[in-house]
C-alpha positions, 0 to 999 in steps of 0.5 A: 310024494310031498311034491305031487300032493303040493302040485295037485293042491295047486291044480285044484286051487287054479281051477277052482279060482278059474271057475269063479272068474268070469273075467278070465273066461273066453267064453264069458258071454255064456256066463250071463245072468239077469238079476232084479233088485233095487239101486242103492248106495253100498256104504249106506246099506252097510251102515244101516245093516251092520253099522260100518264106518261108511263115509259116503258124503266124503269119499264114496260119493254115494256110489250106486250099487245092487241089492238083489232080490235076496238082499245080497249087495253087489258093486257095479263095475266101473266101466263104459256101461256101469259108470253112469249107473254108479254115478248117477245116484240123485235119480237112481236111489232106490230104484228097481232095476233089471241087470244082465251081466257077469257076476264075480261072486268072490268080490260081490261085483257085477258087470252090466251088459244091460240094465233097465231102471224103472222110472228113468231113461237112459238119457236121464241117467247119463245126463245126471251122471254127467252132472255128478261128475262135473261137481265131484271134479270141481270138488276135487280140484279145490281140495287141499292135501290131507283134507277130506273132499267136501260134497254139497249134500248128504243122505244122513237125513235119510236115515 
């Protein structure tokens, strides 16, 4: 009897888990959603909203995230389509955007299929992200073991 109940619970758990895991869905394209909102620094947003000990200047490098119209914060997947959005923070700070992609609600993660950013072209975003990558690579290469990375800028004055 116990064995049947345990197996039943395991099956229910697996079915529920798979229903929220768009990455495991063989028909992932059918699960696409479109959201409008604002590109923000997730760390700074959490610091302002809830007092999180975010140290974006040192560790996250103000990586872009997405704040949906309902206020929900989403991390953006770092892949071919998401990397430039995550890294191009100097051109994307507080820009409105429309993202079509796949949501992973348990992780508050969105994978971009397409994105339109108000006031920034894909070429501008790519160039800015490349420049940020170069700056980051240079700064990380000069870092000593046990030291926090030092970036050339801070967003503390915005707060």
